[in-house]
C-alpha positions in Angstrom: 12.3 -10.2 -5.3 11.4 -6.9 -6.5 8.5 -6.2 -8.6 9.5 -4.3 -11.7 6.8 -2.3 -13.9 6.7 0.4 -16.4 5.5 3.9 -15.0 2.1 5.0 -16.0 0.0 8.3 -15.5 -3.2 8.1 -14.1 -5.7 10.0 -16.2 -8.6 12.0 -14.9 -11.3 13.9 -16.9 -8.7 16.5 -17.9 -5.3 15.5 -18.8 -3.3 18.0 -16.8 0.3 16.9 -17.9 2.1 15.8 -21.1 2.1 12.1 -20.9 3.4 9.4 -23.1 2.2 5.9 -22.5 2.0 2.6 -24.6 -0.8 0.1 -24.6 -4.0 2.4 -23.3 -6.5 -0.1 -21.8 -9.9 0.9 -20.6 -11.3 -0.7 -17.6 -15.0 -1.4 -18.1 -17.7 -1.8 -15.8 -20.7 -3.6 -17.0 -23.0 -2.7 -14.0 -22.1 0.0 -11.5 -23.9 1.1 -8.3 -24.7 4.8 -8.6 -23.8 7.0 -5.7 -26.8 8.2 -3.4 -27.7 11.8 -4.2 -27.8 14.0 -1.2 -26.4 17.3 0.4 -22.8 18.1 0.4 -20.8 17.5 3.4 -19.6 20.6 5.1 -16.3 21.8 3.6 -13.3 21.3 5.8 -11.2 24.5 6.3 -7.8 24.1 4.5 -4.9 23.9 7.1 -1.3 23.4 6.9 -1.2 21.8 10.1 -2.0 18.2 10.9 -4.2 18.6 13.8 -5.9 21.9 13.1 -8.5 20.8 10.4 -12.1 21.5 11.3 -13.9 18.6 12.2 -17.3 20.0 13.2 -19.1 17.1 11.5 -17.0 14.2 13.3 -18.5 12.6 16.4 -16.0 10.8 19.0 -17.0 7.8 20.6 -15.2 5.3 23.3 -16.6 2.0 22.4 -16.2 -1.1 24.8 -14.5 -4.0 23.5 -13.3 -7.5 24.7 -9.9 -5.8 25.1 -10.6 -2.7 26.4 -11.9 0.9 25.2 -11.4 1.8 21.6 -11.6 5.4 20.7 -13.3 6.1 17.1 -14.4 8.9 15.4 -17.2 9.0 12.9 -18.8 11.2 10.1 -22.1 10.4 8.5 -24.6 7.2 9.3 -24.9 3.9 7.4 -26.5 4.4 3.9 -28.4 1.1 3.3 -26.2 -1.7 2.3 -23.3 0.6 1.3 -20.0 -0.2 3.4 -18.3 1.9 5.8 -15.0 3.2 4.9 -12.8 2.3 8.3 -9.3 3.3 8.8 -6.6 2.3 11.0 -3.5 4.1 11.5 0.4 3.4 11.4 2.4 3.0 15.0 3.6 6.5 16.0 0.5 8.2 14.7 -3.2 8.5 15.2 -6.0 9.0 12.7 -5.4 12.5 12.4 -1.7 12.5 12.1 -2.0 9.6 9.6 -5.1 10.4 7.3 -6.0 14.3 7.7 -4.1 15.2 4.7 -5.7 12.4 2.6 -9.2 12.8 3.8 -9.2 16.6 3.6 -8.1 16.5 0.2 -10.9 17.9 -2.0 -11.1 15.1 -4.3 -11.3 12.6 -1.4 -14.1 14.5 0.1 -16.2 14.2 -3.2 -15.8 10.4 -2.6 -16.4 10.2 1.2 -19.6 12.4 1.1 -21.2 9.3 0.1 -20.1 6.6 2.6 -20.0 6.8 6.3 -16.3 7.2 7.3 -15.0 5.6 10.6 -11.4 6.4 12.0 -10.0 4.0 14.6 -7.4 4.8 17.0 -5.1 2.2 18.4 -5.5 2.0 22.3 -4.1 4.9 23.9 -2.9 6.8 20.8 -5.4 9.3 20.2 -5.0 13.1 21.0 -5.1 13.6 24.6 -5.2 10.0 25.5 -4.2 9.4 29.4 -1.4 7.1 30.2 -1.8 3.5 30.5 -1.3 2.4 34.2 1.8 0.7 35.5 1.6 -3.1 34.4 -1.0 -2.7 31.7 -0.7 -5.3 28.9 -1.5 -4.0 25.5 -3.5 -6.0 23.2 -1.5 -7.9 20.6 -1.7 -7.5 17.0 -4.5 -10.5 16.9 -6.4 -8.9 20.0 -6.3 -5.3 18.2 -8.1 -6.8 15.1 -10.4 -8.7 17.2 -11.8 -5.4 18.9 -12.8 -4.2 15.6 -16.2 -6.4 15.4 -17.2 -4.3 18.3 -17.0 -1.0 16.4 -18.8 -2.8 13.3 -21.8 -4.1 15.6 -21.9 -0.5 17.6 -22.8 1.3 14.5 -24.6 -1.2 12.6 -22.4 -1.3 9.6 -22.9 -4.7 7.6 -19.5 -4.6 6.4 -16.4 -2.3 5.7 -13.8 -1.2 3.3 -10.6 -0.8 5.4 -7.8 1.7 4.6 -4.7 0.7 6.8 -1.0 2.2 7.1 1.6 -0.1 8.5 0.8 -1.3 11.6 -2.8 -0.5 10.8 -2.6 -2.3 7.4 -1.2 -5.5 9.3 -4.3 -5.2 11.9 -6.8 -4.7 9.0 -5.5 -7.6 7.0 -5.8 -9.9 10.3 -9.2 -8.6 10.9 -10.2 -9.8 7.5 -8.6 -13.0 7.8 -10.5 -13.8 11.1 -13.9 -12.1 10.2 -13.9 -12.4 6.1 -17.8 -11.7 6.2 -17.3 -8.2 7.6 -14.8 -6.9 4.9 -15.6 -6.1 1.5 -12.4 -4.5 0.3 -9.0 -3.3 1.7 -6.5 -0.7 0.6 -3.2 -1.7 2.5 -0.4 0.8 2.6 3.3 -0.3 3.7 2.1 -3.5 5.0 4.8 -6.0 6.1 3.3 -9.6 6.6 6.3 -11.0 8.3 7.2 -10.9 12.0 10.7 -9.8 13.1 13.4 -12.5 13.5 16.2 -12.5 16.0 18.3 -10.0 14.0 15.6 -7.6 13.4 14.5 -7.5 17.0 18.2 -7.0 18.1 18.6 -4.1 15.8 15.3 -2.7 17.2 16.4 -3.3 20.7 19.8 -1.4 20.1 18.1 1.3 18.1 15.9 2.0 21.1 18.9 2.1 23.7 20.7 4.8 21.0 17.7 6.9 19.9 14.8 8.6 21.2 11.1 6.9 20.7 10.2 9.6 17.8 13.7 9.0 16.1 13.2 5.4 16.1 9.4 5.5 14.8 10.4 8.2 12.0 13.0 5.2 10.9 10.1 3.1 10.5 7.8 5.8 8.8 10.5 7.1 6.4 13.3 5.9 4.4 16.8 7.2 5.1 16.9 9.3 2.0 13.6 11.1 3.2 15.2 11.6 6.8 18.1 13.2 5.1 16.5 15.4 2.3 12.9 16.2 3.3 13.5 17.8 6.4 10.6 19.9 6.7 8.0 17.0 6.3 10.1 14.8 8.6 10.9 17.6 11.3 7.1 18.2 11.4 6.2 14.7 12.1 9.0 14.3 14.8 7.4 17.2 16.6 3.9 16.0 16.3 5.0 12.5 17.3 6.9 13.7 20.3 4.1 16.3 21.6 0.9 14.7 20.6 1.0 11.3 21.2 1.4 9.8 24.6 5.1 8.6 24.9 4.5 5.7 27.2 1.3 4.3 25.4 3.3 4.6 22.0 6.0 2.4 23.4 3.8 -0.2 24.5 2.3 0.0 20.9 5.6 -0.2 19.4 6.8 -3.2 21.2 3.6 -5.0 20.3 3.9 -4.4 16.6 7.6 -5.2 16.8 6.5 -8.6 18.3 3.9 -9.4 15.7 4.0 -13.0 14.2 3.7 -13.7 10.4 0.5 -12.8 8.9 0.5 -16.5 7.7 -0.8 -16.0 4.2 -0.3 -17.8 0.9 -1.3 -17.5 -2.7 -4.2 -20.0 -3.3 -2.9 -23.2 -4.8 0.7 -22.9 -3.3 0.2 -24.8 -0.1 -2.6 -27.0 1.1 -5.3 -24.9 2.7 -3.5 -21.9 2.0 -5.1 -18.8 4.0 -5.6 -15.8 2.0 -7.4 -12.3 1.8 -10.9 -13.3 0.1 -11.9 -9.8 -0.7 -10.4 -7.2 -3.4 -7.3 -5.8 -2.2 -5.1 -2.7 -3.3 -1.6 -2.7 -2.0 0.1 0.6 -2.0 3.8 1.7 -1.4 6.0 4.5 -2.3 9.0 3.6 -4.5 11.1 5.1 -1.9 9.6 3.8 1.1 11.1 1.6 3.9 8.3 -0.8 3.5 8.7 -1.6 0.0 10.1 -5.2 0.1 7.5 -6.0 2.7 4.7 -4.9 0.5 6.3 -6.6 -2.6 6.3 -10.1 -0.4 2.8 -9.6 0.5 1.7 -9.0 -3.1 3.4 -12.3 -4.1 1.3 -14.0 -1.2 -2.2 -12.8 -2.4 -4.5 -13.9 -5.2 -3.3 -12.2 -8.4 -6.8 -12.1 -9.8 -8.3 -10.0 -6.6 -5.2 -8.0 -5.9 -3.8 -4.8 -7.5 -0.2 -3.4 -6.7 0.3 0.2 -6.8 3.8 1.4 -6.5 3.9 5.2 -6.5 6.9 6.7 -7.9 8.4 9.8 -6.6 6.7 9.0 -3.2 8.0 7.8 0.0 7.1 6.3 3.3 3.8 8.3 3.6 2.0 8.5 0.2 -1.3 9.4 1.7 0.4 12.7 2.8 2.9 13.5 0.0 0.7 12.2 -2.7 -3.0 12.4 -1.7 -4.3 13.3 -5.2 -2.7 10.2 -6.9 -3.7 8.3 -4.0 -7.4 9.3 -4.3 -7.6 8.7 -8.0 -6.4 4.8 -7.3 -8.9 4.9 -4.6 -11.7 5.9 -7.2 -10.4 3.1 -9.3 -10.8 0.5 -6.7 -14.1 1.7 -5.7 -15.4 1.4 -9.4 -14.0 -1.9 -9.5 -16.5 -2.9 -6.8 -19.6 -1.4 -8.6 -19.5 1.9 -6.7 -19.1 5.4 -7.9 -21.1 5.8 -11.2 -20.9 9.7 -11.2 -18.5 11.8 -9.5 -18.0 15.7 -9.4 -14.8 16.9 -10.9 -13.6 20.3 -9.2 -11.8 21.2 -12.4 -14.8 21.1 -14.5 -17.8 23.9 -14.4 -20.1 21.4 -16.1 -20.9 19.5 -12.9 -20.7 15.7 -12.6 -18.7 13.6 -15.1 -19.4 10.0 -15.6 -17.0 7.9 -14.0 -16.2 6.0 -17.5 -14.2 9.1 -18.6 -12.0 8.5 -15.6 -11.2 4.8 -15.8 -8.4 4.8 -18.4 -5.1 3.4 -17.1 -1.8 2.6 -19.1 -0.8 -1.1 -18.4 2.3 -2.4 -20.1 2.2 -6.1 -19.0 -1.5 -6.9 -18.1 -5.0 -6.2 -19.8 -7.8 -6.2 -17.1 -11.3 -6.3 -17.1 -13.3 -5.7 -13.9 -16.8 -6.6 -13.3 -19.3 -6.1 -10.6 -22.5 -8.2 -11.3 -24.4 -6.7 -8.2 -27.5 -4.2 -7.9 -27.9 -1.7 -5.1 -29.2 -3.4 -2.0 -27.0 -6.4 -2.2 -23.5 -7.0 -1.5 -21.6 -6.3 -4.6 -18.9 -9.3 -5.4 -15.9 -7.9 -7.3 -14.3 -10.3 -9.9 -10.9 -9.1 -11.7 -9.4 -11.2 -14.4 -5.9 -10.6 -15.8 -3.8 -12.2 -18.5 -0.3 -11.7 -19.4 0.7 -10.6 -22.8 4.1 -12.4 -22.5 2.4 -15.9 -21.7 3.2 -16.1 -18.2 -0.2 -17.1 -16.9 -1.7 -15.3 -14.3 -0.2 -12.0 -13.5 -1.1 -9.6 -10.5 -2.1 -5.9 -11.5 0.9 -3.8 -10.9 0.6 0.0 -11.4 3.6 2.2 -11.2 2.6 5.8 -10.9 4.6 8.6 -12.1 3.9 11.9 -10.2 
């Protein structure tokens, strides 16, 4: 069932667009955890090419896990009890192709310079990866999730805020189900909680026989409309997927993702001993994305009091690439809901830092929300979000449809 919602505009310190809205609600944060004051991270040079961003302050690591080596790049060091931001990319990509545009966005850097950031590449998907030997058994999706505690332990993270896309979102969700104490929050883009049925499996096999691997992966990343109309972006990704990612390794990852099982989550109270994600979750999907139905179904299976569903208007299969500004703004609110980000520099203002309270107004036509974070710095914040329906329908999940 498709979730319908009214379009809203995310507001920052200055209103840059003419907006018509009804029912403004202000998110209030009774207690916020101020960001650490420190030296700004080195500025990354602007680049229109996915792989040419300057990564001088990133360090590469190959970490031994129970299921083989895992390539990780990290910037910064753990800051007390503050969580690390850990990312996991979609199939067909790596951390550079998936996240460079988003993390190099200027406003996003204002956030990430206060956190240690850790990008995880799935086995054999990083730039320059050697081809796996004949007969190599690629880890299952459950095993990919079970590799992540080794990363957390290696760097001494106490817990993480995960950002995953597609297959990476599935891996992080599975990680949070198996190791809930290590995950403080999740941003899951384009997640599909369902395994493939026989019909889908047969269709994938047929597609593999009639299309090249990059083209098959593109149909997973982009909608048919995007494949036809957004030729420049699609062609750029077709070239990068074909030239940057080792094709034999990619085929193994692709096969394993298409063999995944159902995520096996249910909304609390719907079935006995229902499994669910215990941390705050923000689900993200473009309104023109092939994963829309899967994300909507995932939303229906999560606890509505701790889940926010963000449907981005005028966005396709890669919102972190096509709408990094809007996604950054939503990520700010997500962190604020967990008690982080008291002050954040707004690059459009000459007056320096702006209190985050001036950036926490959202239009919500169907729900009125109050987010509280009753924690102090030095202890893990526990976010609790309450929502009530103006239509007398009981609990309603947070649905934001962003107009861009």
